[in-house]
C-alpha positions in Angstrom: 26.7 -12.8 5.7 24.4 -15.4 3.7 23.3 -14.0 0.3 19.9 -12.4 0.0 17.5 -15.2 -0.4 13.6 -15.6 -1.0 11.3 -18.1 0.4 9.5 -19.9 -2.2 6.0 -18.3 -2.6 3.4 -21.0 -1.8 0.4 -18.9 -0.9 -2.2 -20.9 1.1 -5.3 -20.9 -0.8 -7.4 -18.6 1.3 -10.5 -16.9 0.0 -10.2 -13.2 0.4 -12.9 -13.1 3.0 -10.6 -14.6 5.4 -9.8 -11.2 6.2 -12.9 -11.2 8.5 -11.0 -9.8 11.3 -12.2 -8.8 14.7 -10.5 -6.3 17.0 -8.9 -8.0 20.1 -6.6 -7.1 22.9 -2.8 -7.0 22.6 -0.3 -9.4 24.0 0.0 -8.8 27.8 3.6 -10.1 27.3 4.6 -7.1 25.2 4.3 -4.0 27.4 4.2 -0.6 25.8 7.2 0.5 27.7 9.4 -2.3 26.3 10.9 -0.2 23.6 14.3 -1.2 22.3 17.0 0.8 20.5 16.0 -0.6 17.2 18.5 1.5 15.4 21.3 -0.2 17.2 20.5 -3.8 16.3 23.2 -5.8 14.7 23.2 -9.4 13.4 20.3 -11.6 13.6 17.9 -13.0 11.1 14.5 -12.1 9.7 11.7 -13.9 7.8 9.8 -11.1 6.0 6.3 -11.5 4.5 6.2 -8.9 1.8 3.0 -7.7 -0.1 5.2 -5.3 -2.1 6.9 -6.9 -5.1 10.5 -7.4 -5.1 10.9 -4.8 -7.7 9.9 -2.1 -5.1 11.4 -3.3 -1.7 14.3 -5.9 -2.7 16.8 -3.3 -3.1 16.2 -1.5 0.1 16.1 -4.9 2.0 19.4 -5.7 0.5 20.8 -2.3 1.8 19.4 -3.2 5.4 21.1 -6.7 5.2 24.5 -5.1 4.3 24.1 -2.2 6.7 23.0 -4.2 9.7 24.5 -7.7 9.2 21.0 -9.1 9.4 20.1 -12.2 7.2 16.7 -11.5 5.4 14.5 -14.2 3.8 11.5 -12.8 2.0 8.3 -14.4 1.0 6.7 -12.1 -1.7 3.0 -12.2 -2.5 -0.4 -10.4 -2.6 -0.8 -8.1 0.4 -4.3 -9.4 1.2 -3.5 -12.9 0.8 -0.4 -12.7 2.9 -2.4 -10.8 5.5 -4.9 -13.6 5.5 -2.2 -16.2 5.9 -0.6 -14.5 8.8 -4.2 -14.5 10.4 -4.6 -18.2 9.8 -1.0 -19.0 11.1 -1.6 -16.8 14.1 1.0 -17.6 16.8 2.7 -20.2 14.7 3.4 -17.7 11.8 7.2 -18.0 10.7 7.0 -14.3 9.8 8.8 -11.8 12.0 7.9 -8.8 9.9 4.9 -8.0 7.5 5.5 -5.3 4.7 2.1 -4.4 3.4 1.1 -2.4 0.2 -1.7 -0.6 2.1 -2.6 0.6 5.5 -5.8 -1.6 5.4 -3.9 -4.8 5.4 -1.9 -3.7 8.1 -4.9 -2.7 10.3 -6.4 -6.0 9.5 -3.5 -7.8 11.0 -3.3 -5.4 13.8 -7.1 -6.0 14.6 -6.2 -9.6 15.2 -3.7 -8.5 17.9 -0.7 -10.1 15.9 1.8 -7.0 15.9 3.8 -5.9 18.8 4.1 -2.2 19.5 6.9 -0.4 17.6 9.3 1.9 19.5 7.9 5.3 19.9 11.0 7.1 18.6 10.6 5.2 15.3 6.9 5.6 14.8 6.7 9.2 15.8 8.8 10.1 12.8 5.7 9.9 10.7 2.7 12.0 10.8 -0.2 10.5 12.9 -2.2 9.8 9.8 0.1 7.4 8.4 0.7 5.3 11.6 -1.4 3.3 14.1 -2.3 5.2 17.4 -1.3 2.0 19.2 2.2 1.8 17.3 1.4 -1.6 16.0 2.4 -0.4 12.3 3.9 2.5 10.7 3.7 3.8 7.2 7.0 3.9 5.2 6.0 5.6 2.1 2.9 7.4 0.7 1.1 6.9 -2.4 -1.6 9.2 -4.0 -4.3 7.8 -6.1 -4.4 9.6 -9.5 -5.8 9.2 -12.9 -3.0 8.4 -15.3 -4.0 9.7 -18.7 -2.7 9.5 -22.4 -1.4 13.0 -23.2 -1.7 12.4 -26.9 -5.6 12.5 -26.7 -6.1 14.4 -23.5 -5.0 17.5 -21.7 -5.2 18.4 -17.9 -8.5 20.2 -18.6 -10.3 17.3 -20.0 -10.1 15.2 -16.7 -12.9 15.7 -14.2 -12.1 17.1 -10.7 -13.8 14.1 -9.1 -13.3 10.5 -9.6 -17.0 9.8 -9.3 -17.4 11.4 -12.7 -15.2 8.9 -14.4 -18.5 6.8 -14.8 -19.7 9.5 -17.3 -20.6 8.4 -20.8 -17.5 10.5 -22.1 -15.2 7.6 -20.5 -17.0 4.7 -22.0 -14.5 1.8 -22.6 -11.7 4.2 -21.8 -11.1 3.6 -18.1 -8.9 1.0 -16.6 -8.9 -0.4 -13.1 -7.3 -3.3 -11.3 -10.1 -4.4 -8.8 -8.0 -7.3 -7.4 -5.4 -5.0 -6.5 -4.9 -3.9 -2.8 -4.6 -0.3 -3.6 -7.9 -0.2 -5.6 -9.6 -2.1 -2.6 -8.3 0.4 -0.3 -9.6 3.2 -2.5 -12.9 1.6 -2.5 -12.9 1.2 1.2 -12.1 4.9 1.6 -14.9 5.8 -0.7 -17.4 3.9 1.5 -16.2 5.5 4.6 -16.2 8.9 3.1 -19.5 8.8 1.0 -21.3 5.9 2.2 -21.9 2.3 0.6 -24.6 3.5 -1.7 -22.5 5.9 -3.4 -19.7 3.4 -3.5 -21.8 0.7 -5.0 -23.2 3.0 -7.6 -19.9 4.2 -8.6 -18.6 0.5 -9.0 -21.6 -0.5 -10.9 -21.3 2.6 -13.1 -17.8 1.7 -13.9 -18.8 -2.0 -14.9 -21.7 -0.7 -17.0 -19.5 2.0 -18.7 -17.2 -0.7 -19.9 -14.2 -0.2 -17.6 -11.3 -2.5 -18.6 -10.2 -4.8 -16.0 -6.3 -5.3 -15.4 -4.5 -7.5 -13.1 -2.0 -4.8 -11.9 -1.5 -1.0 -12.0 1.6 -1.6 -14.1 -0.6 -3.0 -16.9 -2.9 -0.1 -16.7 -0.1 2.5 -17.0 1.3 0.6 -20.1 -2.2 0.3 -21.8 -2.7 4.1 -21.3 0.7 4.7 -22.8 -0.1 2.4 -25.7 -3.2 4.2 -26.4 -5.4 1.0 -25.5 -7.3 3.2 -23.0 -7.3 6.9 -22.3 -7.4 6.9 -18.5 -6.5 4.4 -15.6 -7.0 4.7 -11.9 -3.7 4.0 -10.2 -1.2 5.2 -7.7 1.1 8.2 -8.5 4.4 6.3 -8.7 3.4 4.0 -11.7 4.1 7.0 -13.9 7.5 6.9 -12.5 8.0 3.1 -13.2 6.6 3.5 -16.7 9.1 6.4 -17.6 12.0 4.0 -16.5 11.0 1.9 -19.3 9.5 4.3 -21.7 11.1 7.8 -21.1 9.0 9.5 -23.8 5.7 7.7 -22.9 2.8 9.9 -23.5 1.3 9.8 -20.2 0.8 12.3 -17.2 -0.8 12.1 -13.7 -3.9 13.9 -12.9 -4.6 14.6 -9.3 -8.3 14.9 -8.3 -9.6 17.8 -6.3 -8.7 18.2 -2.6 -11.0 16.1 -0.3 -12.2 14.0 -3.2 -12.1 10.1 -2.5 -10.1 9.8 -5.7 -7.3 11.8 -4.1 -6.7 9.3 -1.3 -3.4 9.2 0.0 -2.5 5.6 1.4 0.8 4.3 2.6 2.7 1.2 2.4 3.9 0.2 5.7 5.6 -2.3 8.2 4.7 -4.2 11.4 6.6 -6.6 13.5 4.8 -9.8 14.6 4.4 -10.2 18.3 5.7 -13.8 18.1 8.9 -12.9 16.3 12.1 -14.6 17.5 14.1 -11.6 16.6 12.0 -8.4 17.4 15.1 -6.3 17.8 16.1 -6.8 14.1 12.5 -6.3 13.0 12.3 -3.0 14.8 15.8 -2.2 13.4 14.2 -2.9 9.7 11.4 -0.5 10.5 13.8 2.3 11.5 15.9 1.7 8.6 13.0 2.1 6.1 12.3 5.5 8.0 15.9 6.7 7.8 17.1 9.0 5.2 18.6 6.3 3.2 15.3 4.3 3.2 13.1 7.4 2.6 15.2 8.6 -0.2 14.9 5.3 -1.9 11.3 5.2 -2.1 11.1 8.8 -3.3 13.8 8.6 -6.0 13.8 4.8 -7.1 10.1 4.1 -6.5 8.5 7.3 -7.0 6.6 7.3 -3.9 6.0 10.1 -1.2 8.6 10.0 1.7 6.8 10.2 5.2 9.6 11.5 7.2 10.2 15.3 7.0 13.3 16.5 5.3 13.3 14.2 2.3 12.4 15.7 -1.0 9.1 14.2 -2.9 9.6 12.2 -6.1 10.8 14.2 -8.9 7.9 16.1 -10.7 5.4 15.3 -8.1 3.5 18.1 -5.9 4.5 18.1 -2.2 2.7 15.7 -0.1 1.3 18.6 1.9 -0.4 19.8 -1.3 -2.2 16.5 -2.0 -5.4 16.6 0.2 -7.4 13.3 0.1 -10.7 12.6 2.0 -10.7 13.2 5.7 -10.4 9.7 7.3 -8.1 7.6 9.4 -6.0 5.0 7.3 -6.2 2.7 10.4 -10.1 2.5 9.9 -9.7 0.9 6.5 -8.5 -2.6 7.8 -11.9 -3.6 9.6 -13.8 -2.4 6.7 -11.9 -4.6 3.9 -14.0 -7.5 4.1 -17.3 -5.5 3.3 -15.4 -4.0 0.3 -14.3 -7.3 -1.0 -17.9 -8.6 -0.8 -19.3 -5.5 -2.5 -16.6 -5.7 -5.6 -17.8 -9.5 -5.9 -21.5 -8.6 -5.7 -21.0 -5.9 -8.4 -19.3 -8.4 -10.7 -15.8 -6.8 -10.7 -14.1 -9.7 -9.0 -14.9 -13.4 -8.8 
């Protein structure tokens, strides 16, 4: 077996708005009944476009290589940019599999008709809210939006029940956000769908006017909170887990917003197999592997994310996924709305 390799990351210089995707019909050559026994695939090779960093998915992809004898080449990059790249490459994409950081980007690629349906036996392992109804993609792990806060200066009772209150004068210059990050963009999209564009724009403008600190990544936000540079950051739940790997005694904790609040969004990382893949069976085997006990336990124990398959324990110190209730919306609806979210972030001045 060839050693684990990485394709050089040479992202096409695509504006974010190349994600202007319109829904189209699926490929007639890929019938819904053409399910394969994905879990039985052996050998083959895959080119994976991963919008998740090597730190989070590299080890589990290596496990898949070793278990299945499939050679995997990975191109790592920003989720939104890779989704745009796949859309531009179309039928000529070398990608067999797209691993995305959020459901919105998966939905955007699916809207272009570029995924093939995954086997029902694989997709149906996951609750319907974390998968596409047409089986074009499936969530592999869940992440809840939280406010990570500095425990030296704040206690749980100091944090608001709604993310919308983070624009209050109390939090002036003390809130960190990563507006270029796909998870923040998915949160804003969910806010728009749940509360309307006017509320979303007012919230974003309020963050800006209140001196919100801008960071490139959620990891930077978590580190800034622990260092006391800011008191609060809007991130995904697992960044506390990652922070404590490096700083076991970091003065930080997660605050979950109230049930139904847009700040309590539960998004999912996920996977889809491109309909033009030369080795769809291996791609389906990878999707099945990520949802098997080994893959789900890896995401929970090593990354700190929520497993999406029943029977696997949540990350240590986290409430059960069933107890984290986000806004009532369908994750598949986020993808078609992403363009308008990116435009709003730019118009408000949080991105360029």
